[in-house]
VOTORKE-632628 format. One record per residue: residue number from 1; residue in one letter; x, y, z of N, C-alpha, C, O in turn. Coordinates in Angstrom, 2 decimals, always signed. Layout:
residues N
REC/n/res/n_c1/n_c2/n_c3/ca_c1/ca_c2/ca_c3/c_c1/c_c2/c_c3/o_c1/o_c2/o_c3
REC/NUM/a/X/Y/Z/X/Y/Z/X/Y/Z/X/Y/Z
...
END
This chain:
residues 86
REC/n/res/n_c1/n_c2/n_c3/ca_c1/ca_c2/ca_c3/c_c1/c_c2/c_c3/o_c1/o_c2/o_c3
REC/1/m/+173.56/+45.10/+165.11/+173.44/+44.89/+163.88/+172.27/+43.79/+163.55/+172.13/+42.81/+164.28
REC/2/l/+171.48/+43.99/+162.47/+170.47/+42.96/+162.02/+171.09/+41.57/+162.22/+172.20/+41.29/+161.77
REC/3/g/+170.35/+40.74/+162.91/+170.62/+39.31/+162.95/+171.87/+38.91/+164.08/+172.24/+37.75/+164.23
REC/4/q/+172.35/+39.89/+164.72/+173.25/+39.71/+165.84/+172.56/+38.93/+166.99/+171.46/+39.29/+167.40
REC/5/k/+173.11/+38.03/+167.43/+172.39/+37.18/+168.29/+172.93/+37.59/+169.92/+174.10/+37.69/+170.27
REC/6/v/+171.88/+37.76/+170.68/+172.14/+38.05/+172.02/+171.49/+37.04/+172.85/+170.28/+36.83/+172.80
REC/7/r/+172.46/+36.32/+173.76/+171.97/+35.23/+174.68/+171.30/+35.82/+175.95/+171.98/+36.52/+176.69
REC/8/t/+169.98/+35.55/+176.24/+169.35/+35.98/+177.55/+168.72/+34.96/+177.95/+167.66/+34.57/+177.44
REC/9/g/+169.38/+34.33/+179.06/+168.82/+32.98/+179.67/+168.83/+31.74/+178.67/+169.89/+31.28/+178.26
REC/10/m/+167.71/+31.26/+178.32/+167.57/+30.02/+177.41/+167.17/+30.56/+176.14/+167.20/+29.78/+175.19
REC/11/k/+166.83/+31.73/+175.94/+166.24/+32.18/+174.50/+167.36/+33.02/+173.87/+168.24/+33.57/+174.53
REC/12/m/+167.25/+33.06/+172.50/+168.17/+33.75/+171.72/+167.29/+34.83/+171.14/+166.18/+34.52/+170.70
REC/13/q/+167.70/+36.02/+171.11/+167.01/+37.23/+170.69/+167.72/+37.85/+169.58/+168.95/+37.81/+169.54
REC/14/e/+167.02/+38.42/+168.65/+167.59/+39.16/+167.52/+167.69/+40.70/+168.07/+166.77/+41.26/+168.67
REC/15/d/+168.77/+41.21/+167.82/+169.07/+42.73/+168.22/+168.92/+43.51/+166.89/+169.86/+43.67/+166.11
REC/16/f/+167.69/+43.99/+166.70/+167.44/+44.71/+165.37/+167.91/+46.11/+165.46/+167.69/+46.83/+166.43
REC/17/d/+168.65/+46.51/+164.26/+169.12/+47.98/+164.14/+167.98/+48.83/+163.53/+167.40/+48.32/+162.57
REC/18/k/+167.62/+49.90/+163.90/+166.56/+50.67/+163.42/+166.84/+50.97/+161.88/+165.84/+50.91/+161.16
REC/19/e/+167.88/+51.25/+161.38/+168.05/+51.55/+160.02/+167.83/+50.26/+159.25/+167.26/+50.28/+158.15
REC/20/e/+168.27/+49.12/+159.82/+167.87/+47.82/+159.00/+166.36/+47.65/+159.06/+165.78/+47.26/+158.04
REC/21/i/+165.68/+47.92/+160.17/+164.18/+47.84/+160.05/+163.51/+48.78/+159.13/+162.47/+48.44/+158.57
REC/22/s/+164.04/+49.90/+158.93/+163.54/+50.80/+158.16/+163.76/+50.46/+156.67/+162.85/+50.72/+155.89
REC/23/k/+164.73/+49.98/+156.29/+165.07/+49.42/+155.06/+164.02/+48.19/+154.85/+163.25/+48.20/+153.89
REC/24/a/+164.04/+47.26/+155.69/+163.09/+46.09/+155.45/+161.69/+46.60/+155.43/+160.94/+46.01/+154.66
REC/25/v/+161.25/+47.51/+156.07/+159.83/+48.06/+155.96/+159.61/+48.74/+154.60/+158.61/+48.49/+153.93
REC/26/a/+160.51/+49.57/+154.22/+160.51/+50.12/+152.84/+160.38/+49.07/+151.70/+159.70/+49.32/+150.70
REC/27/l/+161.03/+47.90/+151.85/+161.00/+46.84/+150.95/+159.72/+46.12/+150.96/+159.26/+45.62/+149.94
REC/28/l/+159.12/+46.07/+152.15/+157.75/+45.52/+152.29/+156.62/+46.44/+151.76/+155.54/+46.04/+151.31
REC/29/d/+156.99/+47.66/+151.87/+155.93/+48.58/+151.27/+155.98/+48.55/+149.80/+154.93/+48.73/+149.19
REC/30/l/+157.16/+48.34/+149.11/+157.23/+48.16/+147.72/+156.59/+46.68/+147.40/+155.99/+46.56/+146.33
REC/31/f/+156.69/+45.71/+148.14/+156.27/+44.47/+147.90/+154.60/+44.65/+147.77/+153.95/+44.24/+146.81
REC/32/t/+154.07/+45.34/+148.89/+152.71/+45.41/+148.84/+152.02/+46.23/+147.79/+150.85/+46.08/+147.44
REC/33/k/+152.86/+47.10/+147.32/+152.43/+47.95/+146.00/+152.61/+47.20/+144.77/+152.06/+47.60/+143.74
REC/34/t/+153.35/+46.13/+144.79/+153.53/+45.45/+143.58/+152.81/+44.24/+143.43/+152.17/+44.00/+142.40
REC/35/f/+152.89/+43.28/+144.60/+152.42/+42.02/+144.56/+151.02/+41.86/+145.03/+150.29/+41.04/+144.48
REC/36/c/+150.57/+42.67/+146.11/+149.50/+42.50/+146.81/+148.21/+42.85/+146.08/+147.16/+42.26/+146.37
REC/37/r/+148.26/+43.69/+145.22/+146.94/+44.06/+144.57/+147.08/+43.68/+142.98/+148.18/+43.62/+142.43
REC/38/y/+146.06/+43.48/+142.43/+145.83/+43.12/+141.12/+145.94/+44.58/+140.16/+145.07/+45.45/+140.22
REC/39/k/+147.07/+44.66/+139.35/+147.31/+46.04/+138.90/+146.19/+46.46/+138.01/+145.86/+47.65/+138.05
REC/40/y/+145.54/+45.59/+137.18/+144.70/+45.96/+136.08/+143.18/+45.89/+136.70/+142.28/+46.48/+136.10
REC/41/d/+142.97/+45.32/+137.62/+141.72/+45.25/+138.07/+140.97/+46.56/+138.53/+139.75/+46.70/+138.51
REC/42/y/+141.87/+47.48/+138.92/+141.31/+48.86/+139.31/+140.63/+49.39/+138.01/+139.50/+49.88/+138.11
REC/43/e/+141.28/+49.32/+136.74/+140.73/+49.93/+135.59/+139.61/+49.16/+135.30/+138.64/+49.82/+134.92
REC/44/r/+139.42/+47.67/+135.39/+138.33/+47.13/+134.98/+137.16/+47.19/+135.86/+136.06/+47.28/+135.32
REC/45/f/+137.24/+47.16/+137.18/+136.19/+47.23/+138.09/+135.97/+48.47/+138.94/+135.08/+48.55/+139.78
REC/46/d/+136.95/+49.54/+138.63/+136.95/+50.75/+139.31/+137.01/+50.63/+140.79/+136.44/+51.44/+141.52
REC/47/d/+137.77/+49.52/+141.29/+137.97/+49.22/+142.68/+139.24/+48.30/+142.75/+139.54/+47.45/+141.91
REC/48/l/+139.88/+48.58/+143.82/+141.13/+47.66/+144.01/+140.75/+46.21/+144.52/+139.91/+46.03/+145.40
REC/49/k/+141.39/+45.27/+143.93/+141.36/+44.00/+144.25/+142.71/+43.40/+144.70/+143.72/+43.59/+144.04
REC/50/f/+142.71/+42.69/+145.82/+143.86/+42.15/+146.46/+144.07/+40.68/+146.34/+143.10/+39.93/+146.23
REC/51/r/+145.36/+40.22/+146.35/+145.65/+38.82/+146.17/+145.96/+38.10/+147.50/+146.80/+37.20/+147.54
REC/52/c/+145.35/+38.48/+148.46/+145.67/+37.84/+149.71/+145.50/+36.36/+149.85/+146.14/+35.71/+150.67
REC/53/d/+144.59/+35.83/+149.00/+144.30/+34.42/+149.05/+145.68/+33.63/+148.44/+145.92/+32.45/+148.71
REC/54/e/+146.51/+34.44/+147.60/+147.63/+33.71/+147.09/+148.90/+34.08/+147.92/+149.92/+33.46/+147.63
REC/55/c/+148.96/+34.95/+148.86/+150.13/+35.42/+149.45/+150.75/+34.39/+150.42/+150.05/+33.75/+151.21
REC/56/p/+151.98/+34.27/+150.34/+152.60/+33.27/+151.22/+152.83/+34.04/+152.77/+153.34/+33.47/+153.73
REC/57/f/+152.43/+35.21/+152.79/+152.67/+36.01/+154.17/+151.22/+36.12/+154.92/+151.05/+37.01/+155.75
REC/58/q/+150.29/+35.29/+154.65/+148.92/+35.35/+155.22/+148.87/+34.23/+156.22/+149.22/+33.09/+155.92
REC/59/k/+148.44/+34.56/+157.44/+148.34/+33.51/+158.46/+147.00/+32.75/+158.29/+146.08/+33.19/+157.61
REC/60/a/+146.97/+31.55/+158.98/+145.64/+30.76/+158.65/+144.33/+31.78/+158.96/+143.29/+31.78/+158.30
REC/61/n/+144.58/+32.53/+159.97/+143.28/+33.34/+160.43/+143.11/+34.53/+159.56/+142.24/+35.35/+159.87
REC/62/g/+143.86/+34.73/+158.47/+143.76/+35.91/+157.48/+144.54/+36.96/+157.84/+144.59/+37.89/+157.03
REC/63/d/+145.21/+37.05/+158.95/+146.13/+38.00/+159.31/+147.24/+38.34/+158.33/+147.85/+37.36/+157.90
REC/64/c/+147.61/+39.50/+157.89/+148.87/+39.83/+157.18/+149.95/+39.85/+157.90/+149.94/+40.59/+158.88
REC/65/l/+151.10/+39.07/+157.62/+152.32/+39.12/+158.53/+153.00/+40.37/+158.04/+153.62/+40.99/+158.90
REC/66/v/+153.01/+40.86/+156.80/+153.65/+42.01/+156.43/+153.06/+43.32/+157.23/+153.76/+44.18/+157.76
REC/67/k/+151.74/+43.28/+157.22/+151.19/+44.40/+158.18/+151.60/+44.38/+159.66/+151.98/+45.34/+160.32
REC/68/l/+151.44/+43.01/+160.10/+151.96/+42.87/+161.49/+153.23/+43.27/+161.72/+153.49/+43.94/+162.73
REC/69/f/+154.16/+42.92/+160.86/+155.72/+43.37/+160.92/+155.73/+44.90/+161.03/+156.27/+45.48/+161.97
REC/70/k/+155.13/+45.51/+160.06/+155.25/+47.10/+159.93/+154.54/+47.58/+161.31/+155.14/+48.43/+161.97
REC/71/i/+153.46/+47.14/+161.72/+152.96/+47.77/+162.96/+153.88/+47.52/+164.17/+153.99/+48.44/+164.99
REC/72/k/+154.51/+46.42/+164.35/+155.22/+46.13/+165.48/+156.60/+46.86/+165.29/+157.02/+47.43/+166.30
REC/73/y/+157.31/+46.94/+164.28/+158.73/+47.54/+164.26/+158.84/+48.94/+163.64/+159.87/+49.60/+163.74
REC/74/a/+157.76/+49.36/+163.01/+157.83/+50.67/+162.41/+156.50/+51.20/+162.25/+156.03/+51.42/+161.13
REC/75/p/+155.76/+51.46/+163.53/+154.45/+52.14/+163.57/+154.31/+53.45/+163.04/+153.22/+53.84/+162.62
REC/76/d/+155.40/+54.20/+163.05/+155.34/+55.67/+162.45/+155.77/+55.88/+160.89/+155.90/+56.97/+160.32
REC/77/y/+155.93/+54.63/+160.36/+156.26/+54.60/+158.80/+154.99/+55.16/+157.97/+153.95/+54.51/+157.95
REC/78/q/+155.10/+56.26/+157.35/+153.97/+56.77/+156.61/+153.70/+56.30/+155.23/+154.62/+55.98/+154.48
REC/79/d/+152.46/+56.25/+154.88/+151.99/+55.87/+153.56/+152.37/+54.54/+153.21/+152.81/+54.37/+152.08
REC/80/f/+152.27/+53.36/+154.16/+152.73/+52.17/+154.00/+151.63/+51.27/+153.05/+150.45/+51.24/+153.37
REC/81/g/+152.06/+50.68/+152.06/+151.26/+49.65/+151.47/+150.24/+50.15/+150.47/+149.91/+51.33/+150.45
REC/82/s/+149.73/+49.20/+149.59/+148.51/+49.54/+148.84/+147.10/+49.44/+149.34/+146.10/+49.76/+148.71
REC/83/m/+147.15/+48.92/+150.68/+145.92/+48.67/+151.34/+145.39/+49.72/+152.14/+144.41/+49.46/+152.85
REC/84/g/+145.90/+50.91/+152.13/+145.36/+52.11/+152.72/+145.98/+52.01/+154.15/+146.93/+51.25/+154.35
REC/85/d/+145.42/+52.85/+155.21/+145.76/+52.99/+156.56/+145.55/+51.61/+157.26/+144.57/+50.90/+157.02
REC/86/l/+146.45/+51.31/+158.04/+146.42/+49.97/+158.96/+145.83/+50.28/+160.15/+145.70/+49.41/+161.01
END
């Protein structure tokens, strides 16, 4: 189950359940489609504008932690996010 701890030597690892991962990725998909882009900028500028500079899930080097999570745990999830193909 999600969050179940498994001791392996000195490290603790999370044993993630596939169903729980799928739920998390679906919620992250919804997050990107609601938070990550400015909703009305498309109509004003005829182009998508993103709020990456305001996002708490952006690493210092600009990498998106939401995208990285999706790529690592659910690479086959289709139609993810508002930013197109990853």
